[in-house]
GUFI-628677 format. One line per 8 residues: number of its first residue (from 1); their letters; for each residue y, z, x of N, C-alpha, C. Coordinates in nm, 4 decimals, padded with zeros to 6 digits. Each point is the difference from the previous one (the first is absolute). Example, Ala and Ser with C-alpha at 12.3 -4.5 7.8 and 13.67 -1.06 7.14 Angstrom:
! GUFI-628677
1 = as = -00.5690 00.7800 01.3190 00.1190 00.0000 -00.0890 00.1200 00.0000 00.0900 ~ 00.1050 -00.0720 -00.0350 00.1190 00.0060 00.0820 00.1090 00.0730 -00.0770
END
This chain:
! GUFI-628677
1 = xxxxxxxx = -00.4264 -04.3130 03.1827 00.0292 00.0868 -00.1125 -00.0808 00.1289 00.0154 ~ 00.0651 00.1142 -00.0135 -00.0663 00.1290 00.0147 -00.0808 00.0314 -00.1249 ~ -00.1112 00.0679 00.0211 -00.0838 00.0403 -00.1139 00.0687 00.1128 -00.0750 ~ -00.0038 -00.0096 -00.1302 00.0637 00.1059 -00.0793 -00.0947 00.1185 -00.0123 ~ 00.0577 00.1180 00.0090 -00.0791 00.1226 -00.0120 -00.0233 00.0299 -00.1470 ~ -00.1203 00.0442 -00.0294 -00.0298 00.0365 -00.1378 00.0568 00.1390 -00.0267 ~ 00.0701 00.0099 -00.1090 00.0571 00.1281 -00.0396 -00.0930 00.0609 -00.1032 ~ -00.0332 00.1246 00.0220 -00.0872 00.0699 -00.0943 00.0860 00.0632 -00.1093
9 = xxxxxxxx = -00.0172 -00.0468 -00.1196 00.0766 00.0515 -00.1136 -00.0890 00.0949 -00.0787 ~ 00.0462 00.1227 -00.0212 -00.0828 00.0941 -00.0758 -00.0157 -00.0488 -00.1436 ~ -00.1121 00.0344 -00.0617 -00.0213 -00.0440 -00.1384 00.1029 00.0633 -00.0941 ~ 00.0290 -00.0720 -00.1056 00.0929 00.0504 -00.1012 -00.0681 00.1150 -00.0730 ~ 00.0729 00.1078 -00.0172 -00.0543 00.1153 -00.0712 00.0811 00.0239 -00.1262 ~ -00.0576 00.0731 -00.0909 00.0692 00.0345 -00.1232 00.0881 00.1213 00.0275 ~ 00.1291 -00.0226 00.0096 00.0951 00.1065 00.0304 00.0566 00.0670 -00.1248 ~ -00.0485 -00.0374 -00.1173 00.0562 00.0570 -00.1231 -00.0152 00.1519 -00.0088
17 = xxxxxxxx = -00.1162 00.0588 00.0372 -00.0074 00.1461 -00.0062 00.1015 00.0691 00.0913 ~ 00.0183 -00.0525 00.1201 00.0986 00.0577 00.0922 00.1407 -00.0153 -00.0548 ~ 00.0291 -00.1170 -00.0587 00.1330 -00.0235 -00.0573 00.0255 00.0937 -00.1181 ~ -00.0992 00.0207 -00.0843 00.0150 00.0916 -00.1143 00.0229 00.1427 00.0478 ~ -00.0718 00.0400 00.1057 00.0158 00.1342 00.0568 00.1422 00.0191 00.0500 ~ 00.0499 -00.0974 00.0757 00.1365 00.0099 00.0530 00.1040 -00.0066 -00.1112 ~ -00.0249 -00.0839 -00.0998 00.0934 -00.0106 -00.1128 00.0075 00.1338 -00.0749 ~ -00.1132 00.0685 -00.0108 -00.0016 00.1297 -00.0687 00.0808 00.1047 00.0761
25 = xxxxxxxx = 00.0196 -00.0212 00.1283 00.0802 00.0933 00.0807 00.1456 -00.0438 00.0092 ~ 00.0313 -00.1192 -00.0474 00.1312 -00.0587 00.0206 00.1044 00.0392 -00.1028 ~ 00.0042 00.1249 -00.0363 00.0975 00.0489 -00.0986 00.0313 00.1459 00.0353 ~ 00.1254 00.0407 00.0035 00.0365 00.1340 00.0465 -00.0705 00.1147 -00.0736 ~ -00.0137 -00.0094 -00.1301 -00.0672 00.1084 -00.0741 -00.1448 00.0112 00.0433 ~ -00.0646 -00.1121 00.0217 -00.1409 00.0025 00.0418 -00.0151 00.0585 00.1399 ~ 00.0950 -00.0269 00.0863 -00.0040 00.0609 00.1333 00.0156 00.1515 -00.0103 ~ 00.0838 00.0451 -00.0928 00.0146 00.1442 -00.0211 -00.1270 00.0609 -00.0584
33 = xxxxxxxx = -00.0701 -00.0747 -00.0855 -00.1279 00.0481 -00.0529 -00.1001 00.0171 00.1138 ~ -00.0045 -00.0957 00.0914 -00.0882 00.0122 00.1174 00.0352 00.1264 00.0764 ~ 00.1295 00.0194 00.0229 00.0440 00.1191 00.0745 -00.0470 00.1277 -00.0700 ~ 00.0163 00.0060 -00.1319 -00.0413 00.1193 -00.0751 -00.1513 00.0195 00.0026 ~ -00.0751 -00.1086 -00.0100 -00.1460 00.0129 -00.0044 -00.0622 00.0320 00.1353 ~ 00.0756 -00.0161 00.1087 -00.0542 00.0427 00.1299 -00.0141 00.1519 00.0046 ~ 00.0726 00.0696 -00.0874 -00.0111 00.1461 -00.0070 -00.1213 00.0432 -00.0821 ~ -00.0598 -00.0941 -00.0752 -00.1181 00.0309 -00.0794 00.0084 -00.0629 -00.1376
41 = xxxxxxxx = -00.1117 00.0042 -00.0739 -00.0046 -00.0599 -00.1335 00.1021 00.0626 -00.0950 ~ 00.0414 -00.0791 -00.0991 00.1006 00.0472 -00.0951 -00.0152 -00.0756 -00.1309 ~ 00.0518 00.0581 -00.1081 -00.0005 -00.0710 -00.1280 00.1341 -00.0699 -00.0198 ~ 00.0037 -00.0895 -00.0998 00.1178 -00.0832 -00.0209 00.1226 00.0832 -00.0366 ~ -00.0191 00.1079 -00.0740 00.1134 00.0846 -00.0389 00.0654 00.0633 00.1222 ~ -00.0811 00.0541 00.0886 00.0545 00.0625 00.1215 00.0661 -00.1039 00.0913 ~ -00.0614 -00.1177 00.0095 00.0600 -00.1057 00.0815 00.1339 -00.0441 -00.0584 ~ 00.0052 -00.0193 -00.1314 00.1251 -00.0426 -00.0653 00.1090 00.1048 00.0192
49 = xxxxxxxx = -00.0368 00.1267 -00.0096 00.0971 00.1081 00.0204 00.0541 -00.0033 00.1429 ~ -00.0896 -00.0145 00.0968 00.0417 -00.0036 00.1407 00.0866 -00.1221 00.0293 ~ -00.0298 -00.1114 -00.0673 00.0752 -00.1240 00.0208 00.1282 -00.0067 -00.0829 ~ 00.0124 00.0922 -00.0952 00.1116 00.0014 -00.0950 00.0077 -00.1326 -00.0766 ~ -00.1166 -00.0445 -00.0487 -00.0098 -00.1213 -00.0802 -00.0772 00.0297 -00.1277 ~ 00.0047 -00.0931 -00.0922 -00.0750 00.0138 -00.1245 -00.1495 -00.0133 00.0275 ~ -00.0801 00.0710 -00.0781 -00.1453 -00.0053 00.0152 -00.0513 -00.1425 -00.0177 ~ 00.0537 -00.0727 -00.0971 -00.0464 -00.1367 -00.0248 00.0243 -00.0900 00.1210
57 = xxxxxxxx = 00.1112 00.0171 00.0685 00.0288 -00.0805 00.1200 -00.0956 00.0363 00.1138 ~ -00.0216 00.1295 00.0182 -00.0912 00.0455 00.1046 -00.1412 -00.0499 -00.0293 ~ -00.0410 00.0064 -00.1253 -00.1319 -00.0473 -00.0403 -00.0162 -00.1487 00.0278 ~ 00.1039 -00.0778 -00.0267 -00.0034 -00.1435 00.0289 -00.0216 -00.0249 00.1493 ~ 00.0767 00.0695 00.0825 -00.0138 -00.0170 00.1452 -00.1407 00.0378 00.0457 ~ -00.0532 00.1076 -00.0534 -00.1351 00.0423 00.0365 -00.1032 -00.1046 -00.0413 ~ 00.0211 -00.0641 -00.1146 -00.0910 -00.1054 -00.0443 -00.0015 -00.1184 00.0953 ~ 00.1170 -00.0407 00.0466 00.0093 -00.1088 00.0974 -00.0699 00.0403 00.1292
65 = xxxxxxxx = 00.0224 00.1218 00.0430 -00.0601 00.0482 00.1240 -00.1515 00.0147 -00.0130 ~ -00.0478 00.0410 -00.1169 -00.1441 00.0126 -00.0239 -00.0656 -00.1378 00.0032 ~ 00.0609 -00.0977 -00.0638 -00.0553 -00.1358 -00.0030 -00.0111 -00.0605 00.1399 ~ 00.0887 00.0395 00.0888 00.0002 -00.0518 00.1371 -00.0855 00.0828 00.0952 ~ -00.0552 00.1101 -00.0475 -00.0855 00.0833 00.0847 00.0736 00.1006 00.0850 ~ 00.1256 00.0258 -00.0309 00.0770 00.0980 00.0774 -00.0315 00.1416 -00.0484 ~ -00.0093 00.0176 -00.1320 -00.0324 00.1316 -00.0561 -00.1251 -00.0107 -00.0864 ~ -00.0590 00.1136 -00.0248 -00.1129 00.0113 -00.0925 00.0295 00.1133 -00.0960
73 = xxxxxxxx = -00.0711 00.0013 -00.1119 00.0232 00.1066 -00.0965 -00.1325 00.0594 -00.0466 ~ 00.0093 00.1218 -00.0510 -00.1157 00.0674 -00.0597 00.0512 00.0883 -00.1127 ~ -00.0817 00.0150 -00.1008 00.0366 00.0844 -00.1139 -00.0302 00.1450 00.0328 ~ 00.0911 00.0880 -00.0397 -00.0186 00.1440 00.0116 00.0472 00.0589 -00.1328 ~ -00.0920 00.0095 -00.0964 00.0389 00.0427 -00.1338 00.0865 -00.1073 -00.0633 ~ 00.1185 00.0384 -00.0446 00.0903 -00.0987 -00.0601 00.0954 -00.0619 00.1010 ~ -00.0134 00.0362 00.1256 00.0863 -00.0537 00.1052 -00.0729 -00.1056 00.0819 ~ 00.0767 -00.0923 00.0534 -00.0507 -00.0975 00.0963 00.0599 00.0377 00.1345
81 = xxxxxxxx = -00.0867 00.0201 00.0969 00.0421 00.0416 00.1341 -00.0056 -00.1214 00.0925 ~ 00.1092 -00.0240 00.0698 00.0095 -00.1143 00.0906 -00.0072 00.0477 00.1446 ~ -00.0629 -00.0828 00.0835 -00.0051 00.0250 00.1435 00.0007 -00.1347 00.0717 ~ 00.0262 00.0035 00.1281 -00.0028 -00.1245 00.0778 -00.1446 -00.0475 00.0111 ~ -00.0244 -00.1255 -00.0306 -00.1351 -00.0558 00.0019 -00.0325 -00.0649 00.1339 ~ 00.1023 -00.0398 00.0712 -00.0205 -00.0689 00.1264 -00.0074 00.1018 00.1129 ~ -00.0524 -00.0455 00.1115 -00.0013 00.0840 00.1192 00.1440 00.0174 00.0463 ~ 00.0367 00.1215 00.0359 00.1365 00.0224 00.0466 00.0039 00.1093 00.1047
89 = xxxxxxxx = 00.1054 -00.0062 00.0802 00.0253 00.1030 00.1010 00.1473 00.0351 -00.0091 ~ 00.0281 00.1247 -00.0315 00.1385 00.0443 -00.0148 00.0421 00.0818 00.1213 ~ 00.1220 -00.0264 00.0466 00.0621 00.0810 00.1037 00.1273 00.0575 -00.0605 ~ 00.0781 00.0689 00.0785 00.1228 00.0608 -00.0510 00.1015 -00.1033 -00.0473 ~ -00.0032 -00.1202 00.0588 00.1038 -00.0978 -00.0347 -00.0505 -00.1324 -00.0563 ~ -00.1317 -00.0167 -00.0124 -00.0527 -00.1268 -00.0529 -00.1419 00.0183 -00.0519 ~ -00.0410 -00.0924 -00.0835 -00.1392 -00.0076 -00.0440 -00.0472 -00.1424 00.0235 ~ -00.1187 -00.0125 00.0586 -00.0614 -00.1300 00.0222 -00.1096 -00.0167 -00.1038
97 = xxxxxxxx = 00.0117 -00.1041 -00.0814 -00.0966 -00.0293 -00.1051 -00.0821 -00.1215 00.0419 ~ -00.1314 00.0086 -00.0182 -00.0874 -00.1120 00.0309 -00.0549 -00.0554 -00.1299 ~ 00.0350 -00.1251 -00.0270 -00.0453 -00.0670 -00.1207 -00.0921 -00.1152 00.0348 ~ -00.0267 -00.0883 -00.0937 -00.0903 -00.1124 00.0238 00.0589 -00.1010 00.0989 ~ -00.0423 00.0099 00.1251 00.0482 -00.0924 00.1014 00.1412 00.0229 00.0471 ~ 00.0557 00.1195 -00.0227 00.1382 00.0255 00.0353 00.0213 00.1487 00.0297 ~ 00.0921 00.0273 00.0920 00.0467 00.1366 00.0253 00.1493 00.0005 -00.0247 ~ 00.0469 00.1018 -00.0706 00.1424 00.0115 -00.0287 00.0471 00.1377 00.0452
105 = xxxxxx = 00.1121 00.0042 00.0685 00.0599 00.1261 00.0434 00.1236 00.0244 -00.0859 ~ 00.0009 00.1154 -00.0663 00.1094 00.0361 -00.0881 00.0721 00.1194 00.0607 ~ 00.1296 -00.0139 00.0253 00.0784 00.1106 00.0534 00.0218 00.1067 -00.1070 ~ -00.0074 00.1247 00.0400 00.0161 00.1105 -00.0943 00.1322 00.0713 00.0140 ~ 00.0810 -00.0403 00.0963 00.1300 00.0656 00.0170 00.1067 -00.0820 -00.0685 ~ 00.1097 00.0669 -00.0346 00.1078 -00.0741 -00.0669 00.1004 -00.0524 00.0977
END
């Protein structure tokens, strides 16, 4: 009988942060928000106008993205300014986002 080889199994890790990050990107409006924020910080009104959506819907998407660490916000007077919170690299046709234990490439062309 041949000796069985020991297989090295990596330890189980908590993948919930990575899953939340990817889930926050898994919606077309949110991908468009990423595309818009690669050009620089913006407020919810300007983002909603660019997306041609209601402010309340855009705000909801930003909240999901903030909770997952994709975007961050800061107050500027009565406005809240949003920017990408994760490390990212944008090219002419894609943006690569680095989140907790995950890299995601988002195409920017239609």
